[in-house]
SESE-330242 format. One record per residue (C-alpha): residue in one letter; x, y, z. Coordinates in pm, 1 decimal, decimal comma, m for minus. Each point is the difference from the previous one (the first is absolute). Layout:
BEGIN
@drenfi=A | px=X | py=Y | pz=Z
...
***
This chain:
BEGIN
@drenfi=X | px=m8386,0 | py=1618,6 | pz=m716,2
@drenfi=X | px=299,6 | py=187,7 | pz=m142,3
@drenfi=X | px=261,0 | py=m207,0 | pz=m176,6
@drenfi=X | px=375,0 | py=m3,0 | pz=50,5
@drenfi=X | px=57,3 | py=233,0 | pz=m294,6
@drenfi=X | px=m137,9 | py=292,4 | pz=203,1
@drenfi=X | px=338,8 | py=82,5 | pz=150,1
@drenfi=X | px=m59,4 | py=375,6 | pz=8,8
@drenfi=X | px=m296,6 | py=m26,3 | pz=235,8
@drenfi=X | px=37,7 | py=103,5 | pz=361,7
@drenfi=X | px=91,0 | py=m291,6 | pz=226,3
@drenfi=X | px=m262,8 | py=m176,0 | pz=210,3
@drenfi=X | px=71,6 | py=m172,6 | pz=329,1
@drenfi=X | px=m201,9 | py=m320,3 | pz=42,3
@drenfi=X | px=25,9 | py=m132,4 | pz=355,0
@drenfi=X | px=m112,4 | py=m347,4 | pz=101,6
@drenfi=X | px=m77,9 | py=m140,1 | pz=340,4
@drenfi=X | px=148,4 | py=m346,6 | pz=48,9
@drenfi=X | px=m199,0 | py=m245,2 | pz=217,7
@drenfi=X | px=m345,6 | py=m47,9 | pz=m146,9
@drenfi=X | px=77,7 | py=202,3 | pz=m311,9
@drenfi=X | px=306,3 | py=m157,3 | pz=m161,0
@drenfi=X | px=20,2 | py=m321,8 | pz=203,8
@drenfi=X | px=m243,3 | py=m231,0 | pz=175,9
@drenfi=X | px=168,2 | py=m26,9 | pz=339,9
@drenfi=X | px=m313,5 | py=m23,4 | pz=213,7
@drenfi=X | px=44,6 | py=m360,5 | pz=116,8
@drenfi=X | px=360,4 | py=65,1 | pz=95,5
@drenfi=X | px=m77,2 | py=323,3 | pz=186,4
@drenfi=X | px=m295,9 | py=m147,6 | pz=189,1
@drenfi=X | px=185,3 | py=m312,9 | pz=110,3
@drenfi=X | px=313,2 | py=190,8 | pz=103,2
@drenfi=X | px=m201,4 | py=253,6 | pz=200,2
@drenfi=X | px=m202,1 | py=m265,7 | pz=179,9
@drenfi=X | px=314,3 | py=m192,0 | pz=94,4
@drenfi=X | px=168,4 | py=321,7 | pz=117,4
@drenfi=X | px=m288,6 | py=85,9 | pz=233,5
@drenfi=X | px=m10,7 | py=m350,2 | pz=143,9
@drenfi=X | px=376,9 | py=m10,4 | pz=54,6
@drenfi=X | px=m22,4 | py=311,7 | pz=218,5
@drenfi=X | px=m294,4 | py=m138,5 | pz=195,6
@drenfi=X | px=m296,6 | py=170,8 | pz=m167,1
@drenfi=X | px=m303,2 | py=m149,0 | pz=m168,6
@drenfi=X | px=47,6 | py=m10,0 | pz=m375,0
@drenfi=X | px=m202,8 | py=259,8 | pz=m193,0
@drenfi=X | px=m257,1 | py=m123,6 | pz=m248,6
@drenfi=X | px=76,4 | py=m21,2 | pz=m369,4
@drenfi=X | px=m239,6 | py=288,1 | pz=m70,8
@drenfi=X | px=154,8 | py=222,7 | pz=267,2
@drenfi=X | px=344,4 | py=m50,6 | pz=m150,5
@drenfi=X | px=m129,2 | py=61,0 | pz=m351,5
@drenfi=X | px=m136,4 | py=334,5 | pz=114,2
@drenfi=X | px=341,7 | py=130,4 | pz=110,6
@drenfi=X | px=210,4 | py=m123,3 | pz=m292,4
@drenfi=X | px=158,6 | py=307,9 | pz=m152,7
@drenfi=X | px=90,8 | py=168,7 | pz=326,0
@drenfi=X | px=356,4 | py=m9,0 | pz=125,5
@drenfi=X | px=63,1 | py=m296,7 | pz=229,0
@drenfi=X | px=m10,1 | py=186,4 | pz=335,6
@drenfi=X | px=m322,1 | py=181,4 | pz=m89,5
@drenfi=X | px=m157,2 | py=m320,6 | pz=m127,6
@drenfi=X | px=78,0 | py=m178,0 | pz=326,7
@drenfi=X | px=m134,7 | py=291,1 | pz=202,2
@drenfi=X | px=m315,8 | py=5,3 | pz=m212,8
@drenfi=X | px=m44,9 | py=m368,2 | pz=86,6
@drenfi=X | px=m38,3 | py=95,3 | pz=365,9
@drenfi=X | px=349,5 | py=12,2 | pz=146,1
@drenfi=X | px=71,7 | py=312,4 | pz=203,8
@drenfi=X | px=321,4 | py=189,5 | pz=m58,9
@drenfi=X | px=254,7 | py=53,4 | pz=273,3
@drenfi=X | px=44,4 | py=m348,0 | pz=150,2
@drenfi=X | px=236,6 | py=m153,7 | pz=m252,1
@drenfi=X | px=m266,3 | py=m237,1 | pz=m131,4
@drenfi=X | px=m23,5 | py=169,8 | pz=m340,1
@drenfi=X | px=375,4 | py=m33,9 | pz=m52,2
@drenfi=X | px=m1,2 | py=m364,6 | pz=113,5
@drenfi=X | px=m291,0 | py=m89,6 | pz=m226,0
@drenfi=X | px=164,8 | py=185,2 | pz=m288,3
@drenfi=X | px=325,0 | py=m190,5 | pz=40,1
@drenfi=X | px=m189,2 | py=m330,0 | pz=18,0
@drenfi=X | px=m198,4 | py=97,3 | pz=m309,2
@drenfi=X | px=311,5 | py=70,0 | pz=m205,3
@drenfi=X | px=163,1 | py=m326,0 | pz=107,0
@drenfi=X | px=m317,5 | py=m197,6 | pz=m61,0
@drenfi=X | px=m62,5 | py=160,9 | pz=m337,6
@drenfi=X | px=346,6 | py=m92,6 | pz=m124,0
@drenfi=X | px=m30,3 | py=m353,1 | pz=138,1
@drenfi=X | px=m341,6 | py=m61,4 | pz=m154,4
@drenfi=X | px=113,9 | py=136,4 | pz=m336,5
@drenfi=X | px=343,9 | py=m158,8 | pz=m18,6
@drenfi=X | px=m50,6 | py=m329,5 | pz=186,3
@drenfi=X | px=m371,8 | py=m74,8 | pz=m8,4
@drenfi=X | px=m78,4 | py=83,3 | pz=m359,9
@drenfi=X | px=m252,8 | py=280,8 | pz=53,9
@drenfi=X | px=48,1 | py=230,1 | pz=m295,6
@drenfi=X | px=m65,1 | py=355,0 | pz=m115,6
@drenfi=X | px=m114,5 | py=m54,4 | pz=m359,5
@drenfi=X | px=m46,2 | py=291,3 | pz=m233,7
@drenfi=X | px=m363,7 | py=52,9 | pz=m87,9
@drenfi=X | px=m87,2 | py=m122,1 | pz=m348,5
@drenfi=X | px=88,5 | py=254,3 | pz=m267,1
@drenfi=X | px=210,6 | py=223,1 | pz=225,4
@drenfi=X | px=341,3 | py=m92,7 | pz=m141,6
@drenfi=X | px=m101,2 | py=66,6 | pz=m363,8
@drenfi=X | px=m166,1 | py=327,5 | pz=100,9
@drenfi=X | px=311,0 | py=122,9 | pz=182,7
@drenfi=X | px=217,5 | py=m95,0 | pz=m296,2
@drenfi=X | px=m231,3 | py=182,0 | pz=m240,6
@drenfi=X | px=m17,6 | py=313,9 | pz=213,6
@drenfi=X | px=377,4 | py=1,9 | pz=40,3
@drenfi=X | px=40,4 | py=15,9 | pz=m377,8
@drenfi=X | px=m181,3 | py=334,9 | pz=m14,3
@drenfi=X | px=270,9 | py=266,1 | pz=m1,2
@drenfi=X | px=m183,4 | py=252,8 | pz=214,4
@drenfi=X | px=m120,8 | py=m244,5 | pz=266,8
@drenfi=X | px=201,9 | py=m30,3 | pz=319,2
@drenfi=X | px=m99,9 | py=m296,0 | pz=216,3
@drenfi=X | px=30,6 | py=m12,1 | pz=376,6
@drenfi=X | px=m111,7 | py=m183,0 | pz=311,8
@drenfi=X | px=m156,6 | py=144,7 | pz=315,7
@drenfi=X | px=m63,8 | py=m270,6 | pz=258,2
@drenfi=X | px=m30,6 | py=m79,2 | pz=366,9
@drenfi=X | px=230,4 | py=m295,0 | pz=m65,5
@drenfi=X | px=359,9 | py=27,5 | pz=120,1
@drenfi=X | px=276,1 | py=87,3 | pz=m244,7
@drenfi=X | px=150,4 | py=m344,3 | pz=58,5
@drenfi=X | px=m332,9 | py=m164,0 | pz=m77,6
@drenfi=X | px=m45,5 | py=200,8 | pz=m318,7
@drenfi=X | px=355,2 | py=m76,0 | pz=m108,1
@drenfi=X | px=m51,4 | py=m372,6 | pz=50,3
@drenfi=X | px=m319,4 | py=10,8 | pz=m202,5
@drenfi=X | px=150,1 | py=197,8 | pz=m287,2
@drenfi=X | px=299,4 | py=m233,6 | pz=m6,3
@drenfi=X | px=m229,7 | py=m302,0 | pz=m17,1
@drenfi=X | px=m184,7 | py=132,2 | pz=m304,4
@drenfi=X | px=292,5 | py=191,6 | pz=m153,9
@drenfi=X | px=m190,1 | py=329,2 | pz=8,8
@drenfi=X | px=259,3 | py=232,1 | pz=155,3
@drenfi=X | px=80,8 | py=164,6 | pz=m332,1
@drenfi=X | px=m360,8 | py=113,8 | pz=m49,0
@drenfi=X | px=m24,7 | py=228,7 | pz=303,6
@drenfi=X | px=182,2 | py=330,7 | pz=33,4
@drenfi=X | px=m122,7 | py=88,4 | pz=348,1
@drenfi=X | px=m86,2 | py=m228,9 | pz=291,5
@drenfi=X | px=m159,7 | py=148,0 | pz=310,1
@drenfi=X | px=m57,1 | py=m224,8 | pz=301,2
@drenfi=X | px=m86,7 | py=10,6 | pz=367,5
@drenfi=X | px=374,8 | py=6,0 | pz=71,5
@drenfi=X | px=42,9 | py=351,6 | pz=m138,8
@drenfi=X | px=m340,5 | py=165,5 | pz=42,7
@drenfi=X | px=m294,3 | py=16,5 | pz=239,0
@drenfi=X | px=m268,3 | py=m263,0 | pz=m44,8
@drenfi=X | px=m283,8 | py=40,8 | pz=m243,9
@drenfi=X | px=m230,2 | py=190,3 | pz=m16,8
@drenfi=X | px=258,5 | py=273,1 | pz=69,3
@drenfi=X | px=95,8 | py=147,2 | pz=m341,1
@drenfi=X | px=377,6 | py=m8,9 | pz=55,5
@drenfi=X | px=66,3 | py=m302,6 | pz=m221,0
@drenfi=X | px=m158,1 | py=176,3 | pz=m294,3
@drenfi=X | px=162,3 | py=338,4 | pz=64,6
@drenfi=X | px=341,0 | py=m165,2 | pz=36,0
@drenfi=X | px=m49,2 | py=m188,3 | pz=m326,4
@drenfi=X | px=m93,1 | py=326,2 | pz=m172,8
@drenfi=X | px=307,5 | py=170,9 | pz=139,3
@drenfi=X | px=227,4 | py=m286,0 | pz=m98,9
@drenfi=X | px=m127,7 | py=m13,7 | pz=m357,6
@drenfi=X | px=m56,4 | py=374,2 | pz=m46,7
@drenfi=X | px=m353,5 | py=m59,1 | pz=m127,4
@drenfi=X | px=m288,1 | py=235,7 | pz=80,2
@drenfi=X | px=m287,8 | py=m130,8 | pz=210,4
@drenfi=X | px=m236,8 | py=86,5 | pz=m283,7
@drenfi=X | px=174,9 | py=m276,4 | pz=m198,2
@drenfi=X | px=m14,2 | py=m276,8 | pz=259,8
@drenfi=X | px=m226,1 | py=m299,4 | pz=58,6
@drenfi=X | px=m21,9 | py=m222,3 | pz=308,4
@drenfi=X | px=m132,4 | py=m352,7 | pz=m55,4
@drenfi=X | px=m103,7 | py=m211,8 | pz=296,5
@drenfi=X | px=m245,1 | py=m245,9 | pz=149,5
@drenfi=X | px=m76,7 | py=165,5 | pz=335,7
@drenfi=X | px=m168,3 | py=310,5 | pz=132,6
@drenfi=X | px=340,8 | py=95,9 | pz=143,9
@drenfi=X | px=135,2 | py=30,4 | pz=m355,2
@drenfi=X | px=m296,5 | py=209,1 | pz=m109,6
@drenfi=X | px=20,3 | py=227,7 | pz=305,0
@drenfi=X | px=375,7 | py=42,4 | pz=m47,5
@drenfi=X | px=m53,5 | py=103,3 | pz=m361,9
@drenfi=X | px=m271,4 | py=245,7 | pz=100,1
@drenfi=X | px=225,8 | py=153,0 | pz=266,7
@drenfi=X | px=283,8 | py=31,1 | pz=m251,5
@drenfi=X | px=m236,6 | py=150,0 | pz=m259,9
@drenfi=X | px=75,2 | py=m258,8 | pz=m267,9
@drenfi=X | px=m231,6 | py=m219,8 | pz=m205,5
@drenfi=X | px=m91,5 | py=m339,9 | pz=140,7
@drenfi=X | px=m114,9 | py=m329,1 | pz=m149,0
@drenfi=X | px=m141,8 | py=m269,0 | pz=225,8
@drenfi=X | px=21,6 | py=m368,8 | pz=m85,8
@drenfi=X | px=m253,4 | py=m248,8 | pz=135,1
@drenfi=X | px=212,9 | py=m316,4 | pz=m3,5
@drenfi=X | px=171,6 | py=88,3 | pz=327,5
@drenfi=X | px=m102,8 | py=50,4 | pz=361,5
@drenfi=X | px=m262,2 | py=275,6 | pz=18,6
@drenfi=X | px=m344,7 | py=6,4 | pz=m156,6
@drenfi=X | px=m113,4 | py=228,3 | pz=m278,9
@drenfi=X | px=m208,6 | py=187,8 | pz=254,8
@drenfi=X | px=305,8 | py=62,1 | pz=218,4
@drenfi=X | px=205,3 | py=112,0 | pz=m299,0
@drenfi=X | px=m270,6 | py=243,2 | pz=m108,1
@drenfi=X | px=8,4 | py=192,4 | pz=329,8
@drenfi=X | px=286,6 | py=217,6 | pz=m126,1
@drenfi=X | px=m133,5 | py=68,8 | pz=m350,2
@drenfi=X | px=263,6 | py=m166,4 | pz=m216,7
@drenfi=X | px=2,6 | py=76,6 | pz=m370,7
@drenfi=X | px=m91,9 | py=m363,2 | pz=m74,8
@drenfi=X | px=m61,0 | py=m333,0 | pz=168,7
@drenfi=X | px=84,1 | py=m292,6 | pz=m226,4
@drenfi=X | px=m77,4 | py=m370,0 | pz=5,1
@drenfi=X | px=288,0 | py=m139,9 | pz=m205,2
@drenfi=X | px=334,2 | py=82,3 | pz=m158,6
@drenfi=X | px=m158,3 | py=93,4 | pz=m333,4
@drenfi=X | px=m211,9 | py=254,2 | pz=185,2
@drenfi=X | px=307,4 | py=130,9 | pz=179,3
@drenfi=X | px=181,5 | py=54,6 | pz=m328,9
@drenfi=X | px=m299,0 | py=188,8 | pz=m137,0
@drenfi=X | px=m34,8 | py=209,6 | pz=316,2
@drenfi=X | px=364,7 | py=107,1 | pz=m15,2
@drenfi=X | px=m47,6 | py=102,3 | pz=m361,7
@drenfi=X | px=m315,2 | py=198,8 | pz=82,7
@drenfi=X | px=197,5 | py=209,0 | pz=250,6
@drenfi=X | px=311,5 | py=54,5 | pz=m209,0
@drenfi=X | px=m188,7 | py=78,4 | pz=m322,0
@drenfi=X | px=m366,7 | py=62,4 | pz=77,6
@drenfi=X | px=m226,4 | py=m37,1 | pz=m299,0
@drenfi=X | px=247,9 | py=m208,4 | pz=m200,2
***
């Protein structure tokens, strides 16, 4: 991997998904979604069903769980989900811990002069802000794309908007995520992708969209980033 002395190199945009890639929020998401469905009078989805839609924007995730659009149910469930998520996190002690090794990796990458870090997530901007405040990570990310300002994954808009905001060419961009939605988004945006297996989708699901690499741990992720930025080094 290049070191921070390589200041004359062209910049690289390294985008991270949030839930399932940076933070382990599965228990919180599953519980909040099940409560939201029940509060509106629907049977709660299974844990596995909810896992399968993590990464989509909230309305699309709810629709993918079997709720038809057009009757107000998606909006009602979404509002209940947001309220329940905040309550479970702030009052019931369910947390969103960073995966082991993520904080040191982000700090190390941020020290490289020609790396620009960003986030592309189905999480709301408010949710991302709360998370970054909790772990004091705001200063590491120069672009944050969320479901509030772009269509849901796998649409490529989050990536194209991040490229436009940073002025970096798509040939110098990497999308890192734990779901097939991340991999498909990267493919649609014509940027490199790295899948991580510690999140919500299986290695087989990640491989459907031909990512550059699929890694098992943070050390592997660091090496995969380096193999894209400086192949053969």
